[in-house]
N, C-alpha and C positions, 0 to 999 in steps of 0.2 A: 726710297728705291735701294739707300744703305740699309734699312731696317728690316724690310720686307720683299723676298723675289718676286721679281716681276716678269713674267713670262713672256708677254707680247706688248710692243709697243709702238702706235702710231702718232707719229711727231713730224711736227713743220721742220724746215731748215730754217726760216729766218725766228729767230726766239731773242728777247734781251739777252745781255751778256754772252753767248755764247753761241753758233748756229749748233743745228742739231746732228750736223755729222761730226762734228769736233765734240759734242758731248757725248753721242754713242761710244766715240772712240777712246774719251775719257773713261770709259766702265771696263772693269775687270772681267765682269763676262755679262757681256751685253745680252739684254734679250732678243727675242724675234722681232724685227723693225720693218716697220712699212712706212716711207717718208711721203709726205703729202706738203705741196708747195707748188708756189707760182713761176718757180725760175726750175726750166728743165735741163737746163745746162749744169745741175748738180746730180744728174740721175747717175753717170756713171760714177760719180764719187759715192752715191748712196749703196750703189752695189758693191762696191769695194769695200765695203762695211758689212758686207752679206746680207743686205736690205733685202726681204721677202717680194717689195713693189715697192712702186714707185708712184703717186697718185699725182697728174699734174692738175692745179688748180683751173678753173672751176672744172671738179669732175660730177659725176653722174651717181646716182646712188646705187645702179647696178655695177659701176666698175668699183666703188666702195664692197658691197658684198664680196667682189672678184677676190679681191683684196683680203679681206677678211677669211675667206675660204682658205687663201693660201696660207693664211697664219696660221687655222686648225688643223691643216695637213702637214704643215711643218714640225707642230708642236706636239701632232700625234706622231708622228716619224721619231721625233727623237725621246719621246717618252716611250715608244717601241724598243728604240737602240739602248734606252736606261734599262732598261726591263731586261733585254737580253744580255747586254755587260753584267748584271747582278744574276744571272742563272750560270754564266760562264765562270764568274767567281767564284760560285756555290758548289762546283764541279770539282772533284780532284784533280790534281794536276796529274799529266801522264806521267811522270816519275813515280808518284805515289800510286798510280791506277795500276802502273806495271808491278809495282814491288807488294801492291796488294793484293790483285786481281790475277795474276797470272799463277795459270795450271800447271801442275806440275806434267812432267812429260809420260807418256803411255807407257806400260811395261814394256822391255823388248825395243825403247826408243833412245837413243844416243844423241847428246848433242853435240856436235861438231863444230868447227870455225864458225864465224860470223857469217861469212858469206857460202856457208853449205848450208842448205836444208836437215833438217833431222832424217835420219833414215834409221828404218829399222837394222837390227844387228843380223 
C-alpha cells in the first residue's frame, strides 16, 4: 500500500499486530473499506472510519456481493467527483472570465453606480 494506490480493501478486524480499524486509521489516504469480522461490537467503530459495509462472519455470498456492489458504487462516485473537480479546475476563474469576456455596453448606454441598472441616455 505504500508503493501502490489501493482503491478498495476488504479487511478483518482481528489481525496480527494491529486490528483492522487501527490499521485503517493509520493510513494517510485510506481506501474504500469493508470490514469482515466475527465481532459485531466493532461495527460502530468501522463506520467511524467511513467503512462502506461491515460483514459479520459467517456471511453468505449474496452479502459479500452486496458489499462489493457498495464498493463499486462508492468508487464510481469518487471517480465522478474527481472528474468534476478536474473540469472545474480547467475553467477560467470568475475574475478572469469577467475581465476577458465582458461585452462593452451598446451605444447610448452609460454605466451608472453598482446598484443601478444600465439605462439609456
